N, C-alpha and C positions, 0 to 999 in steps of 0.2 A: 505494499499501499503506499503509494507516495507520500512524504509528507517533507515539511521544513519546520526550523528548530529556530526562529528568531527569537530574542529576547527585546523585550521593550523599557522604555523609562514608563514607570507610574502615571507619570501625570499625561503622556502621550496615550497611553491606553485609556485615560478616564476622558481626553477630547474628544479620540475614537467613540467612545461611547455618548458624548453630549452632542455629537454631530452625525449620528446615524451610519459611521464608517464600521461600528461593531453592534450588530444586534444580537437577538435570541433568534432562533427557531421555532416557530408557531407552537410545536409540540411539548416544547418544556414548560413544566408547570409552575407558575407563580411558585415564589419561594422566597423567604426573610428569614433573617437569622433572629434570634433572640437577641437581648440587649448585652447580656453577658458576652455571647462571642462576639460581638460583632467588637465592645472596648476591648477585647483579649486581640484581637485583629488587629486594630488601630494603634495597639502597644507593640506588634511584632512588626509593624509597617517602621515604626519610631525607632525601635532597635534594630531596624536592617537584618532582621532575621527571614531567613526564607518561609513564602506562605504556601511553598507546592506549586507546580505548573498548571497552568490553565491551556485551553484546546481547544484553535478554531478550525472552521471550516471555510476554506475558500468559496467565493460564491461565483456561476457564471458560468459558461462551459457544457458541458455533455453530461457531466455527474448530476448528483442530487441537487434537486433546486426546492427548498422549502419557504414555504410563505416566511417571512422576519416580520420580526414586532422590536420595537426599543424593547430596553430593559426599564424595570420598575424605578418611576421616577422622573426617565428623561421623558422631555416634551422637544418634539422633533418640527420643524417647520417644512409645509409641503411632505413628501413622502419617498424619502432619499432609498435609493437601492444600497443596502451595506456592503461592503468588499468581505465583511468576513462574519459569520456567526459563532455566536460563544454557547461552544457545545460543552464545556466541561469549564467550570468558576465563575456560574451566575450568582451563587449566595455571596462569594468574598468580592466580586468586582461589582454587584449590585450595592453594597454594604458600603464600600469604599468608596463609588457614585456618590451615593446620597448621602454620606459623612462629611467628604474632602470636598465635592464641587459641584453638589447640586445648588446649594443655596437656600434649600429647604430643610426641613426638620426630618427626621429619619422613620420612615415606618417600621416598626419593628413589636416586640413580644417583652411584657415583664416578666420578674420570674414566678408570676402568679397565673402565666400565661395570657394576660390581659394586653389586647391591641394598645401601643401606646404610640407616640411622636417624640422625638427626644433630640437635642442639639448634644453634640460632644465637645469636650474641651481636655485640654491637658493642662495640668498645672506645674507651672513653671522652676516652681522652687524644687520640686520632690522630681520633676524629669532631671534638672540637669544634678542632683545630690549623689555623690557616691554613693550614700547608702539609700535610696531610694526606691523604690518598688514604680518601676515604669506602669505597672497595668493600676499600680492603686493611681497614680498618675493622672490615669487617662479618665475622666468623669463623664456621666451621661445626666443631662437635665431635663425636666420635661420642655412642653411646647414653649410655653411661658415664660421659662428661663430661670424659674426661682422654685427652688427645693423646699419644703415645707416639712412639717413636723406636727404630732400633735390632734391628728386628724384633718390639716390643712390649716389649724389655726395661728401656728409659729412658722415664721421664716428662718430656714437654715441657715441658706446660699442664696442671695439675689444676684445673680449675671443677665438683668433684662435689659441694659445699657450699656453701649461701649463703656462707659464712662466706670462703670459698676466691673466690667470683665476685668480692667485694669487695674482699678483700687484691687481687688481680689488675686489679680494674680494668674487669673484664669484665661489660657489663647483660646479663641475659638479657631477647633480645625476647620472648619468651613472656609476659613480663609486660607489655607496651606498652599495651594495652588493659585491664589490672586494676591500678585506681586505689591499692587500698588495698593490692596485695601491691608495687605500685611503690614506696609511700609507704615499707611498713616495708623493702624493701632499700635504700632513700635510708637510712635511720635510721643501718643497718648502714654502709653506705659512709663515709658523711662523719663520722658521730658526733659527735667532738667538735673534729674535722679542720678548723680555717679554709679551707683552701687547698682542701680535698676539696669544702666546700661551695659556695664558688666555682666548682671545676668543675662541681659538680651543675646551678648555676644554669645555667652555659653549656649545659652537655650538656641539658637540659630544655626550653631554648629554640630550639636548631639542631637539636635529632633528636625527644624526643619531642613537643613542641608541632607540630612537623610532621608528624609522623605523625598526630597527634589529630585535624588539622583538615584532612589528606589526601581529596580531593575526587577521585572517580573519575565521567568522562560515560558514562553509558549509553542507548543506543537502546534501546528498549521496543516491540516488534511488540506489537500491540493483539488482545486476542481475537477479533476479526475475521477475523483473516489466514488465508487459504487455506493447507490441508495443502499442495498441491505448493511454496505460495509458500515457508513456514517453510523445508522440506526443500532449498529451490532455494538460500536466503539462507545459510542452514546450509555448504553447499556451498562456497560462493563467500568465507564468510568465517572456516572454518575451515582454521587453516593446519596441521593435525597431519598433513597427507599424505598422506592413505589415504582416497580418497571413499566414503561410506558405500552401502552395496549397498539394494534397493530391501526385500532381505529385514529388513534390519537397520531399517530405517525402518519397518515394516508391523509387525514383530515388537513393537516400541511403543508403535504405534499399537492394535494389537489387545489387548495388555497393560493399556490404558488401559480397555479397552470396559467402560461403567459397566451397559449392559441385561447384559451377560453375567456379569459380575461378582454383580449382583443376584440371577440366575437360579442360578446356580451356584457362588457363595460362594467363589470365586477367580478370579484371573485366568486370561486365555487364554496359555497358552505356545507361540507359533509354532515356536519352535526344537526344544522338544519334541515339537510333532506331526510337524514334518520327520522327525524323526531315525526316529519310528515309522513312515513312509511310506519313508524307506530300506531299514529294514528289513522291510518287508513287502514290498519291492521287489527285495531282495538277490537271491533264487534265479535274478533273470537276470544272467546274464554280459554284457549286452545295458546294463545299465544299475551293473554291481557290478564294475569294474575292478581292479586290483592296488593305487589309492590313490586319494587324493578327487577328484583332476583325473580319474578314470576312473570317477567315477556321474553320475549325473543329477543336474544343476544345479537349485539353489532355484527360482534365477531363471527356467528353463525352465518348470518347473513352476509356478510363479505367473503366467507369461503362460498360459498353456495353458485353468487355471481363468479367466484376468479374460477371454478370449477366450470362451469359455463364458458367463462371467455377465455380459456388456455384448452379445453376443448375444441370449440370451433376455430382458433386461433392455429392450433397445434393437429389439428386431424389429418391436413396432407403430408405429415411426417408419418404419417401411422403405416401406411404401406411399406415404407423402407425400414421399419423396426417392427414389425407383428409381433403382437405379445405386450410390447413396452406400451404402459397406460401414459395416452399424450396429456391428459388432464390432471392438473395437480392446484392444489391450495395450501401448501406450506408458506411461511410468516415471507420469504422473502418473493415467492409469487404474487402474493396479493400487495406485499409495498411497491411492486414492478407493475402491477395492473394500474394501465393507462386509464386517466378520466373520460374519455372517449370511450372505450369500452365498457368501463361500469355504467356512463350515463345508457351506453344499448343496449346492455343485459338485466338493471335493477330494475326497471318496470317490468320486466318478465318475470323476473324470480319474484319479485312482490305478487303476481298473480299465482304463480305457483305458489306462494304461502297460502293465499286464499283456496285454493285447492286442497292444499295440504289439510286444510281446518275442517273441510266438508271429509274428507278422507279419512282421517282420525273421529269425526264423529260416528261415520260407520264403523269405524273399529270399536264404538264404545267408550272413545276417550274423548272427554269433554272438557276438561281443566286441566290448565298448565300443571300442576301438582300431581296431576294422574298419569303424565307424560311418560313411559319407560325411559325412553332414550330423547333426549331433545337432539342429542348430536347425528342421530340416526336422520333427522330432517333435512340436513343439509345433502346429503346427496338425494334424498327423496326430492328434494326444490329443486336440483339440476336436473333429475331424471321428467320431471314435468315439463319443464322449459326446452327440454330439447326435445322432447317426444311429443310435446303439446296435445291437443285433445285425444292423440292416439292411445294415450291413457286410458281413456275413458272405455275405450271397447272391452268388451264383459272378456274376453282372452287374456289382453295387457293388463286389464286391472286385476284379474285372478292372478297373474304371475307375481305382481306390483305386490299386493297384500300378502302375498306369501312369504316373499323376501323380505317383506316387514317383519312379519310375524318370526322368522326363522332368526333375525336378528335382535328382536326383544328378547324370545323364549331361551335362545340360543346363547342368549346375553353376551353378545358378540363387538356390541358399541361401549365400552369402555377400553379405559388404557390408551395406548397412541394411536391415533385413529389417518394420519395424514396418510398413510400407504392404502389403507381400507376406502377410504372417500371413492377415489378416483378409480377404484378398482372395480366398484360395487357400482359405480355410474357407467360405466362403459357395458362390465359384462351383464347388468340389468337389460340396458337399452339393446345389448345383442340376443341377449336371451325374448324379450319380446318381441324384435325381429325375425324370431325364428334359430335361434342361435342353440348353444346349450345351457344348461342350469348352472347359474352363478357361484363360484366357490361358498359366498355366504350360505346359502343355501343347500349345497351338497354335505359342509361340513358341519353344517348344524345338529348339533344332539341336546336331548333331552333328557335325564336320567331322571325314574318314575319317584325316585325316591328324593329327588330335591324339592316334592311338593311341603314333606314338611318342614323344611329349613326356610321356605319362604314364610315370611314372619313381619316384614315392614316396610313402609315404602323406597326405604334403602334399596330396595333390591328391583331392579327392571321385572324381571320375572313374576315378581310379587304383583306389582302393577299389570303386566301382562295378563294374567289368569283373571283379575279382578274386571279387567276390561274387555276378558274374551266371554266374562257371564253375562256382562250386558249386552255385550254384541250378538249376542243368541237370543236374545231376547225373554226379560225377565220382569215381573211384575214386582209393585211393593205389595207386603201384604194386608196395606190398610187403604194406599192408593193404589186401587187393582182394575181400576178401569182400563188404562192402559199401559202399555209397555213404557218402562223407565228409558225415556228419550233424552234430551237435552235440554228439555224445557222442565220437563219435569224433575230432572237433576237439578235442577237450579234452582225451582222455586219449592221443590219440595224439601230438596238439602240431605242429598243423599252423601251417605259414607259409608266407611267400613262399618259393619256390624259382627260381631261373635253371635253365633248360632246357638251353641252353648255359652251362657256368659261366663266370664271369669270365675265369679265369685261362685257359681255352680260346679265349675272344674277343678276349683282348689277344694271346696268340699268333698268332690267324689274324687280324689285323688289322681285325675288325666295328668300324664307329660306335661311338661310346659310345650314340648315343640310341638304337641298336638293340640294343646288348647291355644296358642297362639298364631297357628298356621293357616295359609290362607284359604285352606281345607276347611275350617273352620269358622270363616267369616264371609259375608255376603254384602252388597249391596242393596242399604234399604234408607227409608227416610228416616229421618228423627223422631217423627211422630211415632212410628212402628219401633225405634229402638229405645224409647218410653216405655211402649208397655211393656216390654220384652225385659227391659230393665236388668235384674240379677236373678231371673225367676228360671225355674226350672222347664225345659221344654213343653213336658205335658202340660203346664199350667199356664204359660205364656199363650199356648193355641188357643187354649178355652177364652182367656182372657181377649184373644184378639175377635176372637168370634163376636164374642159378646159389642167389642167393641165396632166391629165392623156390619155386623148385623148379617154374616153372609153365613150363608150353610157350612157345613165343614166340609163338604165336599168341593164347592167352590174354593176355599181357602187352601185346602190340600192342591189346587190343581196350582193356585198361586204360588205355593212355596216349590211346588214342582218342577218350575220354569227356574229355581236357584238350583238344578240338577240336587233336589234333594228328597228322598223319600219320606213324605210327611209322617208316615207308621213311625219312621223310626224316633222322630220329636215329639208324636203322641204318648209312645214309648219311654220318651226319656233314654235311651238306649244310644249311648255313644259312639260304643265300638261299632256297630252296624251299621249307624249312620258316616261314622270315617271311612269307613273300608267303602262303603257303597259311592259316596261323594268322591273319595280319591280316585276310584276307577272312573265316574265319570269325567272328572276333570282333565283327566289324562287322555280321555277320547277328545274330549273338548281341545286339548292341545297337539294332539294326532292330524285333528284334524284342520287346525289350523297352519300346521307346518308343513303339513302334505309328506308325514312321513312319522315312521313307530319309533315311538321315547324308547330309551333304552330302559330295561327290565330291572326293579329295586334287586339288587343281591341275595336279599331276603325279605318276606314280608313287612309291609309298612310296623312300623311297633304298635302296636295294640296296648290299649289301656288295660290293667289288671281290672280281673272282674272284681264287680266292686255292687253293691246295694245302693241305689240310689239315697241321697242324703236330701230331705228337702229344705 
């Protein structure tokens, strides 16, 4: 990677910051140091101690181009194009600029994490003393330049005017690079006082001259540095603590697209575009949960767009390299996704997600929290985008549905997925067009014994089995006019309910795995769940009859839509219920995957023989 290693006077760097020759890439997060760190930084400079290397990136040329913005506290005239972007050193340079050059109070944090605005001074007597502590010599004062105590009622130090600064012997560091202002301050400070004149000479030599001659080494990446290399370097040297997302990096890249600006007269704002996409998809509960963690992720959307774009861009090379996926959505691929291609494919991917919402509803998945794998929607969106309405053909839809359930129940979409995404995209499309089954289908397995271990939403297969029960058409046991669909699911607040309640299981010695297994759970409304409570099934079945007014055989029919033999509930026979439903759910799984499950090596663990405890 080509780079240069110049060294700059601090004053020159601050001037470059002030006039916009050095700016930040827009993906840099705003950041400011706390007051204590700024005071320590200023002390370091006044003692000529090194503060570390900074890193910049040359702008222009054929390499990476990011939208620039000035450092915090800098006001630029017009819209100057920077010569360098500051990649590492934002906090140090921002602090030094605001404290030494800006002429404004410094925005920072105090020890209690409160936002404050401060001015910085250095006490002349302490600074020139052989026994003086330089860090103690540097002082921050509030914006009004008056230090108070006793809850603001007493004044400890008043530096609110030049006369008072001079009288107290505190030099304002904001004047350090303003020669004229420093000279005038010195005349006020020393006046006709020989002792103070001697002190000023010592102070000039030990502090002001040191600041003026202070040099900072800078590593400058040349303008030919590739974009992915720039981003990698930035994250390696950035000590801010939070890794930048691809979305943030791409936002800065797209905002700096010169051709888009030339054609439209303004920068492209990826964040605004993304907010409109989320609004467009907000009608679908699968992408619009209760908070931001239950919404379609920008990273997933970008991966889907990138899969489509790279597949279309690179398919011409496929004939020369058979068997090698031409689509890709690795980090570097997304960072190199041209804005023109994003704008071409993003609307079509949005339409694909509308289709996905309908697809998921048909699979019994109505809410984000019940989504087995959000990551599996990435290749699914790309498949729909590239195949279009062909995915609605019965045979094609059957194949896509089977692939989907093999991924869910085979638990294939956890871990590293960058290679699975393009492989599934290309193999599923080929399968729909008459090719052979994808590896994700042929390699998918489900062990019958796994059902006993599916106990919470942490498992994709658990959510999958729950959805399959809804998909095959089940009725609530009190709201039994229609099968549970998206409307009933939402309005009647359907959730997972234990068929044999927890308290009953614990009283009757049911093993924990069976008590908590998806086999002992089913989707029911909150109203039905309240009637069930902690009662024995034999008791709550009678209560349900009373509550609904349904004949016993009608209620039994509603129960059977959950793949449960109502007779087992009326007899409170957990052992028989569990074995029967285990068999029914396995058949449901095999139908969804289009393949046989792997039988348990032994029969499912059975509850010990028991006498029911009411």
